[in-house]
C-alpha positions as CSV (number, residue, x, y, z in Angstrom):
1,M,89.9,110.4,101.5
2,S,87.7,107.4,102.5
3,V,87.2,105.6,105.9
4,R,90.1,107.1,106.3
5,F,88.0,110.0,107.1
6,F,86.2,108.4,110.2
7,I,88.1,106.0,111.9
8,V,88.7,107.8,115.0
9,L,89.2,104.9,117.9
10,V,89.4,105.9,121.5
11,L,91.0,102.6,123.1
12,L,90.9,102.5,126.6
13,P,92.4,99.3,128.6
14,F,90.2,96.5,128.2
15,Q,87.7,98.4,126.2
16,A,86.9,99.9,123.3
17,M,84.6,102.7,121.5
18,A,84.0,104.3,118.3
19,Q,83.4,107.9,118.3
20,G,82.3,107.2,114.3
21,F,81.4,110.7,112.1
22,A,81.2,112.6,114.1
23,G,84.5,112.8,116.7
24,L,85.7,113.6,112.8
25,G,83.7,117.3,113.0
26,A,84.6,117.7,116.7
27,D,86.9,120.3,118.0
28,A,90.8,118.8,118.3
29,A,92.1,122.0,120.1
30,G,95.7,121.0,120.9
31,F,96.8,119.0,117.5
32,A,98.3,119.8,114.8
33,Q,96.3,121.2,112.0
34,P,97.3,121.2,108.5
35,E,98.5,124.5,107.2
36,P,98.5,125.6,103.2
37,G,101.6,126.0,102.1
38,T,103.1,123.1,104.0
39,V,105.9,121.3,101.6
40,L,105.5,117.9,101.6
41,Q,109.0,116.0,102.8
42,F,109.9,112.3,101.3
43,P,110.7,110.0,102.6
44,A,109.9,111.5,106.0
45,D,106.1,112.5,105.7
46,H,105.5,108.2,104.8
47,G,106.2,108.2,108.3
48,A,103.8,108.7,111.3
49,H,102.5,112.4,112.4
50,T,101.6,112.1,116.0
51,D,100.9,115.2,116.8
52,Y,97.9,115.3,114.2
53,R,94.7,113.3,115.9
54,I,94.0,110.7,112.8
55,E,96.2,109.3,109.7
56,W,96.1,106.2,107.8
57,W,97.9,104.4,104.7
58,Y,95.6,103.1,103.0
59,L,95.9,100.1,99.3
60,T,93.5,99.1,97.2
61,A,93.7,96.8,94.1
62,N,92.0,95.6,91.1
63,M,93.3,91.9,89.9
64,T,92.5,89.1,88.0
65,G,93.0,85.3,88.1
66,P,94.4,82.7,85.3
67,D,90.9,82.4,84.1
68,G,89.8,86.5,84.0
69,T,88.1,86.2,87.3
70,P,88.4,89.5,88.7
71,Y,89.0,90.4,92.6
72,G,89.7,93.4,94.6
73,L,91.9,93.8,97.5
74,Q,91.7,96.4,100.2
75,W,94.5,97.1,103.2
76,T,94.6,99.4,105.8
77,L,96.5,101.1,109.1
78,F,95.0,103.2,110.7
79,R,96.2,105.8,113.2
80,S,94.4,107.6,116.0
81,A,95.3,109.7,119.0
82,L,94.1,110.4,122.2
83,A,96.5,113.5,123.0
84,P,99.1,115.2,120.9
85,R,102.3,113.5,121.6
86,D,103.9,110.6,121.1
87,G,105.3,107.9,124.5
88,K,106.9,105.0,125.2
89,G,105.3,101.6,125.9
90,W,101.8,101.8,127.6
91,D,102.2,105.7,127.8
92,T,101.9,106.3,124.2
93,P,98.6,108.0,123.7
94,Q,98.8,106.9,119.9
95,L,95.9,103.9,119.1
96,W,96.2,101.3,115.7
97,M,93.8,99.7,113.8
98,G,94.1,97.7,110.6
99,H,90.9,96.7,107.6
100,A,91.9,93.9,105.1
101,A,89.5,92.5,102.7
102,V,89.3,90.1,99.8
103,T,86.5,90.7,96.8
104,T,85.4,88.4,94.3
105,P,82.6,88.5,92.3
106,N,80.4,85.9,95.1
107,A,82.2,87.2,97.8
108,H,83.8,89.6,100.3
109,H,86.1,88.2,102.8
110,V,87.1,90.9,105.5
111,T,88.7,91.3,109.3
112,E,90.2,93.6,111.5
113,R,92.8,94.2,114.1
114,R,93.1,96.8,116.9
115,A,96.5,97.7,118.4
116,R,98.1,100.3,121.1
117,G,100.7,101.8,120.2
118,G,104.2,101.6,122.0
119,I,104.6,98.2,122.7
120,G,105.6,97.1,119.1
121,Q,102.2,95.5,118.0
122,A,101.4,97.9,115.6
123,G,103.4,101.2,114.1
124,V,105.2,102.9,110.8
125,T,109.1,103.7,110.1
126,A,109.6,105.9,107.1
127,A,113.3,104.9,106.1
128,P,113.1,102.0,105.5
129,F,109.9,102.2,105.1
130,A,107.3,99.3,107.3
131,A,103.6,99.5,108.2
132,W,102.6,96.9,110.1
133,I,99.8,96.0,112.6
134,D,100.7,91.9,114.1
135,D,101.8,90.0,111.3
136,W,100.1,92.0,108.8
137,G,102.6,94.1,106.9
138,M,103.3,96.7,104.1
139,E,107.3,97.6,103.7
140,G,109.8,98.2,101.5
141,L,112.9,100.7,101.0
142,D,110.8,103.2,100.5
143,L,107.4,103.3,98.5
144,G,108.5,102.1,95.0
145,T,108.7,98.6,95.9
146,L,106.6,96.5,98.5
147,R,105.6,93.7,100.2
148,L,101.9,93.4,100.9
149,T,100.8,90.8,103.5
150,A,97.4,90.3,105.7
151,S,95.1,87.3,107.1
152,G,91.6,86.8,108.2
153,P,89.7,83.4,109.2
154,D,88.9,82.6,105.5
155,F,91.6,84.6,103.3
156,A,94.8,85.9,103.3
157,Y,96.9,87.2,100.5
158,D,101.2,87.9,100.0
159,V,101.7,90.6,97.3
160,Q,103.8,92.6,95.8
161,L,103.8,96.3,94.6
162,N,106.1,97.9,92.0
163,A,105.7,101.8,91.6
164,K,105.4,102.9,87.6
165,G,104.6,106.4,87.7
166,P,105.9,109.0,90.6
167,L,103.5,110.3,93.9
168,V,100.4,112.5,93.2
169,L,100.0,115.7,95.5
170,H,95.9,116.0,95.8
171,G,94.3,119.6,96.4
172,L,97.2,122.3,96.7
173,N,100.5,120.5,96.6
174,G,99.3,118.1,99.0
175,Y,96.3,120.4,100.7
176,S,93.0,119.2,100.1
177,V,90.2,121.1,101.1
178,K,87.4,119.1,102.4
179,S,84.4,121.9,103.3
180,A,83.2,125.2,102.7
181,A,84.4,125.6,106.3
182,G,87.7,125.2,105.1
183,Q,88.3,122.0,107.1
184,A,91.3,120.0,105.2
185,S,94.3,117.2,105.2
186,H,97.3,116.8,104.0
187,Y,96.9,114.0,101.1
188,Y,99.0,112.0,98.9
189,S,98.8,108.8,96.6
190,Q,100.9,106.3,94.6
191,P,98.2,105.1,92.1
192,F,100.4,103.7,90.0
193,Y,101.4,100.0,91.6
194,K,101.6,97.3,89.2
195,L,100.9,94.2,91.5
196,S,101.6,90.4,91.2
197,G,101.2,87.7,93.9
198,T,98.7,85.0,95.7
199,L,95.5,85.1,97.3
200,T,94.2,82.3,99.5
201,L,90.6,81.8,99.3
202,P,88.4,79.0,101.0
203,E,88.7,77.4,97.4
204,G,92.6,77.3,97.0
205,A,95.2,79.6,96.0
206,V,94.8,82.2,93.4
207,P,97.6,84.1,91.3
208,V,97.1,87.1,90.6
209,T,97.9,90.6,88.4
210,G,96.6,93.8,88.1
211,T,97.4,97.4,89.9
212,A,97.3,98.9,92.7
213,W,96.3,102.6,94.7
214,L,97.8,103.7,98.2
215,D,96.5,106.5,99.6
216,R,98.3,108.6,102.6
217,E,96.4,111.2,104.6
218,W,96.6,112.9,108.0
219,S,94.6,115.3,110.0
220,S,92.9,116.2,113.2
221,Q,89.2,117.6,112.0
222,P,88.9,116.9,108.4
223,L,85.1,117.7,108.5
224,A,82.3,120.0,109.5
225,Q,80.3,119.4,112.0
226,D,77.4,119.3,109.6
227,Q,78.6,116.2,107.2
228,T,77.5,113.3,107.2
229,G,79.4,110.7,104.9
230,W,81.0,110.6,102.0
231,D,81.3,109.1,98.6
232,W,84.6,108.3,97.2
233,F,86.4,107.0,94.1
234,S,89.6,105.7,92.7
235,L,89.5,105.2,89.0
236,S,92.0,104.1,86.7
237,F,90.9,103.9,82.9
238,D,92.5,102.0,80.2
239,S,93.9,105.0,79.0
240,G,96.3,105.4,81.6
241,D,94.7,108.2,83.2
242,K,93.6,108.5,86.9
243,L,90.8,110.1,88.1
244,M,90.6,110.5,92.6
245,G,87.2,112.1,93.4
246,F,84.6,112.4,96.0
247,V,81.1,114.1,97.5
248,L,81.1,114.7,101.1
249,R,77.5,114.6,101.8
250,G,76.1,117.1,104.3
251,G,73.7,120.6,104.8
252,T,75.4,121.3,100.9
253,D,77.6,118.6,99.0
254,Y,81.1,119.4,98.8
255,T,83.4,117.7,96.2
256,S,87.1,117.6,95.0
257,A,89.1,115.7,92.6
258,T,92.2,114.7,90.7
259,W,92.8,114.2,87.4
260,I,96.2,111.9,87.0
261,T,97.5,111.7,83.3
262,A,99.3,108.9,82.6
263,D,102.9,110.2,82.9
264,G,101.6,111.3,86.7
265,T,100.8,115.4,85.6
266,T,98.2,116.1,88.0
267,T,95.1,119.0,87.6
268,A,93.1,120.0,91.1
269,L,89.3,120.2,90.1
270,P,87.1,123.0,92.4
271,D,84.3,121.9,94.2
272,G,81.2,121.1,91.5
273,A,83.5,120.4,89.2
274,F,83.5,116.4,90.5
275,V,79.5,115.4,89.9
276,A,78.7,111.7,90.8
277,T,74.8,110.5,90.5
278,P,73.4,107.6,92.2
279,L,71.6,105.0,89.0
280,S,70.7,102.0,91.2
281,R,70.6,101.4,95.1
282,H,70.9,97.9,96.9
283,S,70.4,96.2,100.2
284,V,73.2,95.1,102.5
285,A,73.5,94.8,106.0
286,G,70.0,96.6,106.6
287,R,71.3,99.5,104.4
288,T,70.6,100.9,100.8
289,L,73.6,102.2,99.3
290,P,73.8,103.5,95.7
291,V,76.2,100.7,94.0
292,E,76.1,101.9,90.5
293,W,76.5,105.4,89.4
294,R,77.2,108.2,86.8
295,V,80.5,110.1,87.4
296,R,81.1,112.5,85.1
297,L,84.1,115.4,84.7
298,Q,83.1,118.0,82.1
299,E,86.8,119.4,82.0
300,K,87.9,116.3,81.0
301,G,85.6,115.1,78.8
302,V,84.4,112.0,81.6
303,D,80.8,110.5,81.4
304,V,81.1,106.9,82.7
305,V,79.2,104.6,85.1
306,V,81.2,103.4,87.5
307,K,79.3,99.7,88.9
308,A,80.1,97.4,91.8
309,L,81.7,94.2,90.9
310,N,79.9,92.9,94.1
311,P,77.4,94.6,95.6
312,D,77.4,92.9,99.1
313,A,81.0,94.6,100.1
314,W,80.1,95.3,103.0
315,M,82.9,96.1,105.7
316,A,81.4,94.9,109.0
317,T,83.9,96.2,110.9
318,S,83.8,98.4,114.1
319,I,82.6,101.4,112.2
320,P,80.7,99.9,109.4
321,Y,80.9,101.1,105.6
322,W,81.0,99.8,101.6
323,E,84.3,99.4,100.0
324,G,84.4,97.5,97.0
325,P,86.3,97.4,93.4
326,V,84.3,98.8,90.6
327,T,84.3,98.7,87.0
328,I,84.0,101.7,84.5
329,S,82.3,101.9,81.0
330,G,81.0,105.2,78.9
331,S,83.4,107.5,77.7
332,H,86.5,105.6,79.3
333,G,86.7,102.2,80.1
334,G,88.5,100.4,83.1
335,V,88.5,99.7,87.0
336,G,88.6,101.2,90.5
337,Y,87.2,101.2,93.5
338,L,84.6,102.9,96.0
339,E,84.1,103.6,99.3
340,M,80.5,105.1,100.9
341,T,80.1,106.1,104.4
342,G,77.5,107.2,106.7
343,Y,74.3,105.6,105.1
344,D,72.8,104.6,108.3
345,K,69.4,103.1,106.9
């Protein structure tokens, strides 16, 4: 789920403006809408869905260096559309934005790219798979094996990803409901990547190994009008089991979760089953956000504390948000990622 839900850029020639959260609850007349019963098709659905208004390819990773230092990595490509069609050259209404970040226990490096579609600067192809913006890339024959690259003013990374489990469909066979009013998206993940490669930081090159999680989602109006932000968790437990859960905050909070066993078997959990309670807060960039949580999923015996590796993992991008790696302790141990949006103060 994630900032993937609110990144809707409206890029006009020589000018950019961000609609933010409000744009995702606005009417999307003319755009395609997710439909229950839709059967996702692979590899076609790895590619772009230009008749939908918004879409993302969103990868996060938990890694360690040779000395045991933990690191986090983010690579995201967002697509948004001004109109429900594709086009060639400057005629295309398709707009692209990329975010890349590396988080250490003491630093958070982040950068952003923006592009217009139709001119080769950014895009996605399904088979062979390639997602790119400028010189950043996520590329492979399919989603099973990928090379991931990005760079910013003070960091870079070049890592290899190898999937060790199946794709995971969230909700009802990939139809993921986001509100009591019925807003929804098509949503699947590849949460079973093993990772190896190199981070380049101001201190020098660091070889890393770890795990990664890719989320794929597309929709046209994924939020209800009264929803103002969300808290999204991807948790990988030492047992091999995994949990994706989110809280959409609004007049009445709405939750959803997917339990994923080590072999990729999934259980979709209804609104109210996933419970996330803030334990402690931290001030960053003029906002006060919860950076330590108690997360419970009674049906699976989960009662854990989820704590930020670096509380200052603030994404100072066009639409700012918090995103960073977390540690897990309690009934289950492990690592994961947390994203928080809509905290204005």
